[in-house]
N, C-alpha and C positions, 0 to 999 in steps of 0.2 A: 503494500500499498502506500502511494505518495501523494505529496500535498500536488493540487491542480496546476503550480506552476511548474513541477518538472516536464511537461506536456507542451510547456509554452516557450519555452528555452534552454536550447543546449549547455547547460549546467556541469561544470566537474570541479568538485573542489578538491583541494591537494590532498592528492594521495586516495581521492577516493573513484569511481565510475563517472562516466560519461554518459549523458543521456543526451542524444544528437538526431536529428532527422538525416535519412539520408534514401535515395533516390530506389523507391522498391521497383525491382528490375523486374515486376510480373504488370504493374502500371504504368511505371515511369512516373508516379507521383511521390510525394512526401510522404514517409512513415515512420513512424520514431523507432531507434533503437536506442540500444546501450554498450556502448564496451567496460570491459572490466578495468581493474587502476590499472594495468600494467597495458591495456592496448591490444592484448592478445587470443580476448576472445569477445565473439558479438553475439549479442543478445537480438531477437526481436522481439518487443514489446507490444502487445496485443492488450486492451482494455475491456474489460469486460463490467457493463452498468445497465442499471435497471433505475426504472423510476422509481422515487422517492428512497431512495436507500443516506444514508448517512453514518458516520465513523462517533463512537463517544473514546475519547484519548482522552483519559486520564478526566478530568473535570470540566474540558472543554469537547464540542459536537461539531466535527467537521463535515461540513456539506456537502462534499464532495465524495459519494457511496462509492466513488470505482475502485473496482479491482485492478494490478497490473499484470499483467502475467508476462515471465520476458524467458523465451526461446531462447538456448543453444539453436544458434544456425550455420551455416559454414560461408563466411565471410567471401570465399571463391565464386558465388553466387553472385551475386555486387559486383564484382569487378567484372565478370562475364556483359553485364550491361554495356559495359562502356568498350569492352574489347571489340563487342560485335558492334557498336556505337560506330567504332572507329573504324571495322573491317570496311562497312556499308559508304560510309564518306569518303574513307583518304585508302584505301585498300592497299595499305602498306606497313612495313615494318617499320615500329615509333619506338621511343622509348615508352618505358611504363609510366613514368611522373607525367608523359602530354597524351600521353591513354584514358589514363582515369583522374582526370579535370573535370568539375564543374562549378561553374560560376552561381549556379542555386544552392548545391548543395558542397560549398569549401571543406567540409567534415570527411569525404570521402577520401581525402587524401590517406586517410588514417589506416583503411584497410589496407594499405600497403607495407605498415608496420604489424599486419599481424604474420607472424612467424607463419601460420597455416598457408595462409594465402601465396606465399614466396617458396614455401617448400613443395606445395601443388599446381604450381601456377602452369608448369611443365605439361601437365595434362589436357590443357585447352589452347595450349598458343604453339605455333611453329619460333622459333627462339634464332639470333644471327649473332655476332662476336663479332664487334668490328675495336680494334684497340682493347682499351678497358671499359668499352661501352657496351649493353646488352640492348637488342632489338626487338620487338616481339609482335606478330602478327596473331590473330583470331582463327584457329584450326576447327575447322565442326567436324571434320573427320574423328582429331582426336578425342573432341568435348563429346561426341556421340559414342564412343569409345568407356569414355571414363563417366557417361552416367548411367550407357550399361552396365558398370561395374556397381554404380552405387543402387542399380534394381538390384544386382543381387546378391548384394548384401543385405537390402532392405527383405528380400524373401530369405532370405539365409535367417536372420532375427526374426524374421515374425512367426518361421515353421518352427524353430528353438523353443518359442513362447508358443506350441501347442497353437496358434493361430492360422486356420484352416487360409489356404490359398491357390486351390486345386482351381483346374476348369469347372467345377459347378458353381463356384462362389463369384460374386459378382461384388466390386466396393467403389461407388464414389472418389472413395479419397486413395487409392491405391488405384489398381487395376481393373476399370471397366469393362464390361462383354468381352474381354479376351481369357485365352486359359492360359495354361504356366503347364507343359508337362515334363514331368522328371524320368529318366531314365536310369539305368542302372547307377548305386555309388561310383565313383569314380570319373564317371563318363559324363561329358558336357550337357549343358541344360538345354533343351530346345522350348524356346520360347513362342509360340502361335500366335500373339499377340502382335498387331501390323502396326498398329497407332501406339503409342502411348503420350500423356501430358508430359513435360518435364516437369516433376515433381510437383502432380496431381492427376505430378513431379513437377509442381507450377513454378521455380521461382527461375526460369530463364526468360527473357526478356521477349523474347523473340516467340516465346510461347507456341512452337509451333508443333502439330503433331506430327514427329517424325517414324518414317517406315525404320523398324528394327529386322535383320533380316536376320534368319533363323542360322543360329551356331551350331 
């Protein structure tokens, strides 16, 4: 629970977390996010609000009765928004600090401080090095391979938690109207779903339905 002012301005107390607005890669619009104190973990902040709700804090009443939920997320999804945008507009290799630039959301530069972004960037870009300078360009092929791995991991975790993900199961959240067929242990998994929404799998701005070829 946070005060109403938290959602109004990005404020980072010394040594504390940072609440800031960044561009939601799915919609392109402003959304509230939270960096931890070391700017190494990103959280998406969602407000749960019901009418006529308040909080009693000590002897005071806080009229803003919202609950804010902070959910960890992969910051690379937000960086992908800018990589795809740069590919469409420029179509060339560029330094990363010239790609992840946004006059409306200056805090986007903090994404490049996340070790997770730099460690996993190679999954979604082509890279060139000239002298001591690195240049990057969005790769759709590598991105789709990376997303496919994420789908595999999601299915594995769901199954380990005894959540059914077989061909007879339909879910609007994960895989809708598609089938997942397992073959014997140790062999590849055959995906019979032709399209998946990336991270709804919803977190890619281009939000395209992509054809996932049978492995």
